[in-house]
VEXFITI-199868 format. One line per field, with one value per residue: residue in one letter; x, y, z of N, C-alpha, C in turn. Coordinates in steps of 0.2 Angstrom, whole numbers, always signed. Layout:
<atoms>
zator c(A / ...);
neast c(X / ...);
nnorth c(Y / ...);
nup c(Z / ...);
caeast c(X / ...);
canorth c(Y / ...);
caup c(Z / ...);
ceast c(X / ...);
cnorth c(Y / ...);
cup c(Z / ...);
</atoms>
This chain:
<atoms>
zator c(M / A / K / R / K / N / N / V / S / T / R / K / K / F / K / W / T / S / I / Y / D / W / V / P / S / A / L / V / Q / S / F / A / W / F / V / L / V / L / F / L / V / G / S / G / L / G / V / R / E / M / L / Y / A / D / P / V / L / Q / L / R / Q / I / K / V / Y / P / P / N / A / V / S / T / A / K / L / E / S / L / Q / K / K / Y / F / G / Q / N / T / A / Q / I / D / L / R / A / I / S / K / D / L / E / T / D / H / Q / V / L / K / A / E / V / R / R / D / L / P / Y / R / L / E / I / H / V / D / R / R / V / P / F / A / Y / V / Q / F / G / R / S / G / K / W / A / I / V / S / R / D / A / V / V / I / D / V / V / N / Q / P / A / E / G / L / Y / V / V / E / D / D / L / L / A / N / Q / K / P / K / I / G / L / R / L / T / K / D / V / M / D / L / V / R / T / M / D / A / F / L / K / H / P / A / V / Q / N / E / K / V / T / G / I / E / M / L / P / N / D / A / A / I / I / R / L / S / D / L / Y / L / K / V / S / L / N / D / P / D / P / A / Q / A / F / S / K / F / Q / Y / L / L / E / T / E / T / R / A / V / I / E / Y / V / D / L / R / F / N / R / V / I / L / K / R / K / A / E / K / T / E / K / E / S / K / R / R);
neast c(+5 / +8 / +17 / +10 / +4 / +16 / +16 / +5 / +7 / +16 / +12 / +2 / +13 / +18 / +6 / +3 / +14 / +29 / +26 / +34 / +38 / +31 / +31 / +43 / +59 / +64 / +58 / +55 / +67 / +69 / +58 / +60 / +71 / +68 / +59 / +72 / +78 / +67 / +70 / +79 / +80 / +69 / +76 / +88 / +80 / +74 / +85 / +92 / +81 / +80 / +95 / +91 / +86 / +96 / +98 / +112 / +118 / +115 / +116 / +129 / +142 / +152 / +169 / +177 / +191 / +202 / +202 / +188 / +185 / +176 / +163 / +154 / +140 / +139 / +140 / +133 / +122 / +120 / +123 / +110 / +99 / +104 / +108 / +105 / +97 / +99 / +117 / +120 / +110 / +111 / +111 / +126 / +130 / +123 / +125 / +137 / +133 / +127 / +139 / +144 / +139 / +146 / +154 / +169 / +172 / +179 / +178 / +168 / +171 / +159 / +164 / +155 / +159 / +158 / +150 / +142 / +147 / +151 / +162 / +170 / +177 / +186 / +193 / +196 / +195 / +209 / +216 / +220 / +224 / +219 / +211 / +207 / +191 / +185 / +175 / +169 / +175 / +180 / +188 / +189 / +194 / +203 / +201 / +212 / +208 / +200 / +184 / +177 / +182 / +180 / +173 / +181 / +186 / +200 / +218 / +228 / +243 / +251 / +247 / +239 / +243 / +228 / +225 / +210 / +203 / +191 / +184 / +182 / +170 / +157 / +151 / +157 / +157 / +151 / +155 / +156 / +165 / +175 / +184 / +192 / +205 / +212 / +215 / +225 / +233 / +236 / +239 / +253 / +261 / +265 / +274 / +282 / +286 / +293 / +304 / +321 / +325 / +318 / +312 / +315 / +309 / +302 / +285 / +273 / +262 / +253 / +246 / +232 / +228 / +224 / +220 / +223 / +236 / +247 / +254 / +266 / +274 / +287 / +300 / +307 / +306 / +296 / +288 / +279 / +271 / +262 / +248 / +244 / +257 / +261 / +274 / +273 / +287 / +298 / +299 / +302 / +314 / +323 / +322 / +328 / +342 / +343 / +346 / +360 / +367 / +362 / +364 / +355 / +349 / +343 / +333 / +317 / +304 / +302 / +295 / +290 / +284 / +285 / +295 / +305 / +314 / +309 / +315 / +317 / +322 / +327 / +333 / +331 / +317 / +321 / +328 / +319 / +310 / +316 / +319 / +306 / +303);
nnorth c(-4 / +7 / +5 / +12 / +23 / +32 / +33 / +39 / +49 / +55 / +57 / +68 / +77 / +82 / +86 / +97 / +106 / +118 / +132 / +132 / +119 / +119 / +129 / +133 / +139 / +148 / +158 / +159 / +167 / +178 / +188 / +194 / +201 / +209 / +216 / +222 / +231 / +239 / +245 / +253 / +258 / +265 / +276 / +281 / +288 / +296 / +302 / +307 / +315 / +327 / +330 / +337 / +347 / +355 / +372 / +375 / +368 / +375 / +382 / +394 / +399 / +402 / +393 / +398 / +388 / +390 / +407 / +418 / +406 / +406 / +417 / +431 / +437 / +422 / +415 / +426 / +418 / +406 / +408 / +414 / +406 / +393 / +396 / +395 / +387 / +367 / +361 / +348 / +342 / +345 / +347 / +340 / +335 / +343 / +358 / +354 / +351 / +359 / +375 / +370 / +369 / +383 / +385 / +392 / +379 / +369 / +356 / +355 / +353 / +350 / +350 / +346 / +355 / +354 / +363 / +373 / +376 / +376 / +370 / +373 / +365 / +370 / +370 / +374 / +379 / +378 / +386 / +384 / +390 / +400 / +397 / +399 / +406 / +402 / +411 / +420 / +423 / +428 / +421 / +409 / +405 / +390 / +378 / +367 / +355 / +354 / +364 / +377 / +390 / +403 / +419 / +429 / +446 / +447 / +438 / +438 / +437 / +426 / +412 / +397 / +401 / +396 / +388 / +382 / +373 / +365 / +373 / +382 / +386 / +387 / +393 / +397 / +394 / +396 / +384 / +375 / +361 / +354 / +343 / +325 / +329 / +342 / +338 / +330 / +337 / +345 / +338 / +332 / +346 / +348 / +339 / +347 / +356 / +350 / +344 / +347 / +352 / +359 / +366 / +379 / +384 / +397 / +397 / +403 / +399 / +388 / +375 / +364 / +351 / +338 / +321 / +323 / +329 / +339 / +357 / +365 / +380 / +390 / +399 / +401 / +392 / +377 / +364 / +348 / +334 / +323 / +320 / +308 / +300 / +291 / +293 / +306 / +314 / +307 / +311 / +325 / +320 / +316 / +328 / +336 / +328 / +329 / +344 / +342 / +340 / +345 / +362 / +374 / +384 / +383 / +374 / +373 / +365 / +352 / +338 / +326 / +316 / +301 / +287 / +288 / +304 / +318 / +330 / +348 / +360 / +378 / +379 / +372 / +376 / +385 / +382 / +377 / +388 / +395 / +389 / +388 / +403);
nup c(+2 / +1 / -8 / -16 / -12 / -16 / -29 / -33 / -29 / -33 / -44 / -44 / -40 / -53 / -62 / -55 / -58 / -58 / -72 / -79 / -82 / -95 / -103 / -115 / -110 / -116 / -123 / -114 / -106 / -118 / -120 / -107 / -112 / -120 / -116 / -108 / -118 / -123 / -110 / -112 / -123 / -122 / -113 / -117 / -129 / -123 / -116 / -128 / -133 / -124 / -124 / -138 / -134 / -129 / -122 / -124 / -134 / -146 / -161 / -164 / -170 / -183 / -193 / -205 / -216 / -228 / -221 / -228 / -237 / -242 / -247 / -242 / -243 / -243 / -230 / -222 / -224 / -222 / -207 / -205 / -209 / -200 / -187 / -171 / -171 / -165 / -166 / -167 / -172 / -185 / -202 / -209 / -222 / -233 / -233 / -236 / -249 / -253 / -252 / -263 / -275 / -278 / -292 / -290 / -277 / -274 / -270 / -253 / -233 / -219 / -201 / -184 / -173 / -157 / -141 / -148 / -163 / -180 / -194 / -206 / -221 / -233 / -249 / -266 / -281 / -294 / -306 / -322 / -331 / -345 / -357 / -376 / -384 / -395 / -410 / -400 / -395 / -382 / -365 / -356 / -338 / -333 / -324 / -314 / -315 / -327 / -327 / -331 / -322 / -321 / -334 / -345 / -355 / -361 / -362 / -343 / -335 / -327 / -329 / -342 / -357 / -369 / -385 / -396 / -407 / -405 / -400 / -406 / -411 / -398 / -383 / -370 / -351 / -335 / -325 / -336 / -339 / -348 / -361 / -357 / -363 / -357 / -344 / -346 / -351 / -341 / -332 / -340 / -340 / -329 / -323 / -338 / -330 / -318 / -327 / -328 / -338 / -346 / -336 / -335 / -346 / -354 / -358 / -372 / -378 / -380 / -388 / -391 / -403 / -414 / -410 / -398 / -395 / -392 / -395 / -387 / -384 / -385 / -384 / -394 / -401 / -403 / -396 / -399 / -394 / -382 / -379 / -371 / -367 / -355 / -347 / -345 / -344 / -350 / -362 / -360 / -357 / -367 / -376 / -369 / -372 / -384 / -387 / -381 / -393 / -403 / -412 / -404 / -407 / -425 / -423 / -427 / -424 / -412 / -412 / -401 / -400 / -400 / -400 / -408 / -409 / -419 / -428 / -437 / -444 / -443 / -456 / -466 / -469 / -476 / -486 / -494 / -496 / -503 / -517 / -519 / -526);
caeast c(+2 / +13 / +18 / +3 / +2 / +20 / +15 / -1 / +11 / +22 / +8 / +1 / +15 / +19 / +1 / +3 / +21 / +27 / +22 / +41 / +39 / +25 / +34 / +53 / +62 / +71 / +54 / +54 / +71 / +68 / +54 / +66 / +75 / +63 / +57 / +75 / +79 / +63 / +66 / +87 / +78 / +65 / +77 / +89 / +76 / +73 / +90 / +91 / +79 / +87 / +101 / +92 / +82 / +98 / +100 / +118 / +122 / +111 / +122 / +131 / +147 / +154 / +173 / +179 / +194 / +205 / +197 / +188 / +185 / +169 / +161 / +154 / +136 / +136 / +140 / +127 / +116 / +122 / +122 / +102 / +100 / +102 / +110 / +100 / +98 / +106 / +121 / +121 / +101 / +110 / +113 / +131 / +131 / +117 / +127 / +143 / +130 / +126 / +143 / +150 / +138 / +150 / +161 / +176 / +175 / +180 / +176 / +167 / +167 / +158 / +163 / +154 / +162 / +153 / +142 / +139 / +152 / +153 / +171 / +170 / +186 / +186 / +196 / +194 / +197 / +216 / +218 / +227 / +224 / +217 / +206 / +200 / +184 / +185 / +173 / +164 / +181 / +180 / +190 / +193 / +196 / +199 / +203 / +217 / +203 / +193 / +181 / +176 / +180 / +177 / +176 / +186 / +188 / +205 / +218 / +234 / +248 / +253 / +242 / +244 / +235 / +229 / +220 / +208 / +200 / +187 / +181 / +181 / +160 / +154 / +152 / +161 / +151 / +154 / +153 / +156 / +168 / +181 / +184 / +200 / +214 / +214 / +218 / +232 / +238 / +239 / +250 / +262 / +263 / +267 / +280 / +286 / +290 / +297 / +307 / +326 / +327 / +315 / +308 / +318 / +306 / +296 / +279 / +271 / +256 / +250 / +242 / +230 / +230 / +219 / +223 / +229 / +240 / +247 / +260 / +271 / +275 / +293 / +300 / +312 / +305 / +289 / +286 / +276 / +271 / +259 / +244 / +243 / +260 / +260 / +276 / +278 / +295 / +301 / +298 / +305 / +324 / +323 / +324 / +336 / +348 / +344 / +352 / +369 / +372 / +362 / +359 / +348 / +346 / +342 / +327 / +312 / +301 / +304 / +289 / +290 / +276 / +286 / +299 / +312 / +313 / +309 / +317 / +315 / +327 / +323 / +337 / +327 / +309 / +322 / +332 / +311 / +307 / +322 / +317 / +299 / +304);
canorth c(-1 / +11 / +10 / +13 / +32 / +38 / +34 / +46 / +57 / +59 / +61 / +74 / +82 / +82 / +89 / +103 / +107 / +125 / +137 / +131 / +112 / +118 / +133 / +135 / +146 / +153 / +164 / +167 / +175 / +181 / +191 / +198 / +205 / +213 / +222 / +227 / +231 / +242 / +251 / +255 / +262 / +274 / +280 / +286 / +292 / +304 / +306 / +312 / +324 / +332 / +334 / +341 / +356 / +359 / +378 / +375 / +365 / +380 / +385 / +401 / +399 / +396 / +396 / +397 / +388 / +394 / +414 / +420 / +404 / +406 / +423 / +435 / +435 / +416 / +414 / +425 / +415 / +398 / +411 / +415 / +399 / +390 / +398 / +394 / +376 / +362 / +360 / +340 / +337 / +350 / +342 / +344 / +334 / +348 / +363 / +354 / +351 / +369 / +374 / +364 / +373 / +388 / +382 / +390 / +377 / +361 / +354 / +357 / +348 / +351 / +344 / +349 / +358 / +354 / +363 / +377 / +377 / +372 / +371 / +372 / +369 / +372 / +367 / +379 / +376 / +383 / +391 / +382 / +391 / +405 / +395 / +402 / +401 / +406 / +416 / +423 / +432 / +426 / +419 / +403 / +401 / +386 / +378 / +361 / +348 / +357 / +367 / +383 / +397 / +412 / +422 / +438 / +445 / +447 / +434 / +441 / +437 / +421 / +406 / +399 / +399 / +387 / +389 / +373 / +375 / +363 / +375 / +387 / +389 / +387 / +400 / +401 / +397 / +396 / +378 / +370 / +354 / +352 / +339 / +328 / +332 / +347 / +337 / +327 / +345 / +350 / +332 / +335 / +353 / +347 / +335 / +348 / +362 / +348 / +342 / +352 / +352 / +364 / +370 / +386 / +387 / +404 / +395 / +406 / +397 / +380 / +376 / +357 / +346 / +331 / +313 / +318 / +330 / +346 / +362 / +370 / +386 / +390 / +408 / +402 / +385 / +374 / +355 / +342 / +332 / +319 / +319 / +301 / +298 / +287 / +297 / +314 / +317 / +303 / +312 / +330 / +324 / +317 / +335 / +339 / +325 / +334 / +350 / +342 / +334 / +352 / +371 / +379 / +393 / +381 / +370 / +375 / +361 / +344 / +332 / +322 / +313 / +298 / +286 / +292 / +312 / +320 / +337 / +350 / +363 / +383 / +381 / +367 / +378 / +394 / +380 / +374 / +393 / +399 / +382 / +390 / +407);
caup c(-2 / +5 / -13 / -22 / -11 / -17 / -35 / -33 / -22 / -39 / -53 / -43 / -41 / -61 / -63 / -52 / -59 / -61 / -76 / -82 / -86 / -102 / -107 / -115 / -104 / -121 / -122 / -101 / -107 / -125 / -119 / -102 / -115 / -126 / -110 / -106 / -122 / -123 / -106 / -110 / -131 / -121 / -110 / -123 / -133 / -117 / -115 / -132 / -132 / -121 / -128 / -142 / -131 / -123 / -126 / -124 / -141 / -151 / -162 / -161 / -174 / -194 / -196 / -211 / -219 / -222 / -220 / -236 / -245 / -243 / -252 / -236 / -242 / -242 / -225 / -220 / -225 / -219 / -201 / -205 / -212 / -195 / -180 / -165 / -170 / -162 / -167 / -166 / -178 / -193 / -209 / -211 / -230 / -234 / -230 / -241 / -256 / -256 / -254 / -269 / -279 / -282 / -295 / -286 / -271 / -276 / -260 / -245 / -228 / -211 / -195 / -180 / -164 / -152 / -142 / -153 / -168 / -185 / -195 / -214 / -223 / -241 / -255 / -267 / -289 / -292 / -310 / -322 / -338 / -350 / -363 / -380 / -389 / -404 / -412 / -396 / -391 / -373 / -361 / -350 / -335 / -335 / -316 / -316 / -318 / -333 / -326 / -330 / -315 / -322 / -340 / -345 / -361 / -361 / -354 / -342 / -335 / -321 / -334 / -347 / -364 / -372 / -391 / -397 / -411 / -408 / -396 / -411 / -412 / -394 / -377 / -362 / -345 / -329 / -322 / -339 / -340 / -352 / -360 / -355 / -368 / -354 / -336 / -351 / -354 / -333 / -329 / -348 / -339 / -320 / -330 / -342 / -324 / -316 / -328 / -328 / -346 / -349 / -330 / -334 / -351 / -357 / -363 / -373 / -378 / -379 / -393 / -393 / -406 / -415 / -408 / -389 / -393 / -391 / -395 / -382 / -390 / -381 / -381 / -398 / -405 / -399 / -396 / -402 / -387 / -383 / -371 / -368 / -365 / -350 / -342 / -352 / -343 / -354 / -366 / -360 / -355 / -374 / -379 / -367 / -375 / -391 / -386 / -381 / -401 / -409 / -411 / -402 / -413 / -431 / -423 / -429 / -419 / -414 / -410 / -395 / -399 / -405 / -400 / -413 / -411 / -423 / -428 / -440 / -445 / -449 / -463 / -471 / -468 / -479 / -492 / -497 / -500 / -507 / -521 / -523 / -526);
ceast c(+4 / +19 / +18 / +2 / +6 / +20 / +9 / +2 / +12 / +15 / +5 / +4 / +16 / +11 / +2 / +11 / +23 / +26 / +30 / +40 / +33 / +27 / +40 / +55 / +64 / +65 / +53 / +57 / +70 / +65 / +57 / +69 / +74 / +61 / +63 / +76 / +72 / +66 / +74 / +85 / +74 / +67 / +84 / +84 / +75 / +79 / +92 / +90 / +77 / +90 / +99 / +88 / +88 / +101 / +107 / +122 / +119 / +117 / +126 / +136 / +148 / +159 / +174 / +187 / +196 / +202 / +195 / +190 / +178 / +165 / +155 / +146 / +135 / +136 / +137 / +124 / +115 / +121 / +112 / +99 / +99 / +106 / +102 / +95 / +100 / +111 / +123 / +115 / +106 / +115 / +120 / +133 / +124 / +121 / +134 / +140 / +131 / +131 / +145 / +144 / +140 / +153 / +167 / +178 / +175 / +175 / +175 / +166 / +165 / +160 / +158 / +159 / +159 / +157 / +139 / +141 / +152 / +161 / +167 / +177 / +184 / +191 / +192 / +198 / +204 / +214 / +222 / +229 / +217 / +216 / +200 / +195 / +183 / +182 / +169 / +170 / +183 / +186 / +188 / +192 / +196 / +201 / +207 / +213 / +197 / +189 / +181 / +176 / +175 / +179 / +177 / +188 / +197 / +211 / +227 / +236 / +248 / +249 / +243 / +237 / +236 / +223 / +215 / +205 / +191 / +180 / +176 / +173 / +160 / +158 / +154 / +154 / +155 / +151 / +154 / +163 / +171 / +183 / +193 / +205 / +214 / +218 / +225 / +235 / +238 / +244 / +254 / +265 / +268 / +275 / +284 / +291 / +296 / +304 / +317 / +328 / +325 / +310 / +310 / +316 / +302 / +291 / +274 / +264 / +257 / +246 / +239 / +228 / +224 / +223 / +228 / +233 / +239 / +254 / +262 / +273 / +282 / +293 / +305 / +310 / +297 / +289 / +279 / +274 / +261 / +254 / +243 / +250 / +261 / +267 / +282 / +285 / +302 / +303 / +304 / +317 / +325 / +326 / +328 / +343 / +349 / +350 / +358 / +370 / +366 / +360 / +354 / +345 / +341 / +336 / +320 / +305 / +306 / +298 / +292 / +287 / +276 / +290 / +305 / +311 / +315 / +311 / +319 / +317 / +326 / +328 / +332 / +319 / +315 / +324 / +324 / +309 / +308 / +321 / +311 / +298 / +309);
cnorth c(+8 / +13 / +12 / +21 / +34 / +36 / +40 / +52 / +59 / +62 / +69 / +78 / +83 / +85 / +94 / +107 / +114 / +128 / +133 / +126 / +115 / +123 / +134 / +138 / +148 / +158 / +165 / +174 / +178 / +186 / +195 / +200 / +211 / +217 / +224 / +232 / +239 / +246 / +257 / +260 / +267 / +277 / +285 / +289 / +300 / +308 / +312 / +318 / +328 / +334 / +339 / +347 / +358 / +364 / +379 / +372 / +368 / +383 / +391 / +406 / +394 / +396 / +393 / +396 / +385 / +402 / +418 / +413 / +403 / +413 / +425 / +434 / +428 / +413 / +416 / +423 / +410 / +402 / +412 / +409 / +391 / +391 / +397 / +388 / +372 / +359 / +351 / +338 / +340 / +345 / +343 / +343 / +338 / +355 / +362 / +354 / +360 / +376 / +374 / +368 / +379 / +383 / +383 / +384 / +369 / +355 / +355 / +352 / +352 / +349 / +350 / +349 / +358 / +359 / +364 / +377 / +374 / +374 / +371 / +374 / +366 / +369 / +371 / +376 / +378 / +383 / +386 / +387 / +396 / +401 / +398 / +401 / +404 / +413 / +423 / +429 / +432 / +421 / +415 / +403 / +396 / +382 / +368 / +355 / +350 / +362 / +373 / +389 / +402 / +412 / +427 / +438 / +448 / +440 / +437 / +436 / +430 / +412 / +406 / +399 / +397 / +390 / +380 / +374 / +371 / +367 / +382 / +389 / +388 / +393 / +396 / +399 / +395 / +388 / +372 / +365 / +352 / +346 / +335 / +327 / +337 / +342 / +333 / +336 / +347 / +343 / +334 / +340 / +353 / +347 / +339 / +356 / +361 / +347 / +348 / +355 / +359 / +367 / +378 / +392 / +394 / +401 / +400 / +405 / +390 / +379 / +368 / +354 / +342 / +327 / +317 / +321 / +336 / +351 / +368 / +375 / +387 / +399 / +407 / +396 / +381 / +365 / +351 / +337 / +329 / +317 / +314 / +297 / +298 / +292 / +305 / +316 / +312 / +305 / +320 / +327 / +319 / +323 / +339 / +335 / +329 / +337 / +348 / +343 / +340 / +359 / +370 / +380 / +390 / +378 / +373 / +375 / +355 / +343 / +326 / +315 / +303 / +294 / +289 / +301 / +316 / +326 / +340 / +357 / +368 / +381 / +373 / +374 / +385 / +392 / +380 / +383 / +398 / +391 / +386 / +396 / +405);
cup c(-1 / -3 / -18 / -18 / -15 / -25 / -38 / -32 / -31 / -42 / -50 / -43 / -51 / -65 / -61 / -53 / -61 / -68 / -83 / -87 / -94 / -106 / -105 / -109 / -110 / -121 / -115 / -106 / -115 / -124 / -109 / -106 / -117 / -120 / -107 / -113 / -122 / -118 / -110 / -119 / -126 / -114 / -114 / -128 / -129 / -115 / -120 / -135 / -128 / -119 / -131 / -140 / -126 / -125 / -129 / -131 / -147 / -154 / -164 / -167 / -179 / -192 / -198 / -212 / -225 / -223 / -227 / -238 / -246 / -243 / -242 / -235 / -240 / -235 / -220 / -220 / -222 / -212 / -201 / -205 / -203 / -191 / -175 / -166 / -166 / -167 / -169 / -170 / -185 / -196 / -212 / -221 / -233 / -238 / -236 / -249 / -255 / -256 / -261 / -275 / -285 / -286 / -295 / -281 / -278 / -273 / -255 / -239 / -222 / -207 / -190 / -175 / -159 / -143 / -145 / -160 / -173 / -188 / -201 / -218 / -231 / -245 / -261 / -277 / -286 / -302 / -314 / -330 / -343 / -357 / -368 / -383 / -393 / -407 / -406 / -394 / -384 / -372 / -356 / -344 / -334 / -327 / -319 / -317 / -321 / -333 / -328 / -324 / -316 / -332 / -342 / -354 / -366 / -355 / -350 / -338 / -328 / -325 / -338 / -351 / -371 / -375 / -393 / -400 / -410 / -401 / -399 / -411 / -404 / -389 / -372 / -360 / -342 / -326 / -327 / -339 / -346 / -353 / -355 / -355 / -359 / -347 / -340 / -348 / -342 / -335 / -337 / -344 / -332 / -322 / -331 / -334 / -320 / -317 / -330 / -335 / -350 / -342 / -331 / -341 / -351 / -361 / -363 / -376 / -377 / -385 / -394 / -399 / -407 / -412 / -404 / -391 / -394 / -396 / -390 / -387 / -382 / -385 / -390 / -404 / -401 / -399 / -397 / -398 / -388 / -378 / -367 / -366 / -357 / -344 / -349 / -349 / -348 / -359 / -367 / -361 / -366 / -380 / -376 / -371 / -383 / -390 / -383 / -389 / -406 / -407 / -409 / -408 / -422 / -430 / -423 / -422 / -419 / -407 / -406 / -395 / -400 / -401 / -401 / -409 / -417 / -426 / -434 / -440 / -447 / -455 / -468 / -471 / -475 / -484 / -495 / -500 / -506 / -515 / -523 / -527 / -534);
</atoms>
């Protein structure tokens, strides 16, 4: 009889045992984590709202680097629009895009300097050359990344002067991006300025040619170069070697586009003209 009593007692314990026997423990744990996450998120949102409402974080100053990289009118416009707003909430990318609509600006980076200041770091486009637009009679100031940043009536000192027949029927417009040839020309002229054979030469003009080529006019002769040359410095080294073996005064032009240098002497031109007469 004692044995039967023990069996009944066991069945009763199984029937009325804890909820953990029929509800998976993982579900209980998940629910606990869910409650904890809700608490933390709610607390975080509360802290964030407190920060956004903090008057200490109201924007009161905008610093520009370098100074004067942004016009006074543009700076005043930004101050009017953003002063008093929470510094942590301001859309920095929107300000950058707004500043980069100015074609003088290559890149604008905006940073927060909490609690109440923004810093604007500006890279302005660097002028490279005056490019003539044929029949319009106008000259475009073109940057190193081939963008027209200004239009003038006449070129001035300090930049290269470039002629391009492909632009003869076009009108210069601020913001216009020219062809890749201009950027190739920038790369070629950078190599020109660094090469000991020609770095002290005075460039009187540059003429763009078909088939990715250009003429660099010096005071007494001119050089034909390829704008596709992956190593333009090597071409100028050929010119350096040539000057060691030829009298410069008799050279009319040197063609550096090919492996073998092509040289034209002024005397050859004079002889041909005499024969025609």
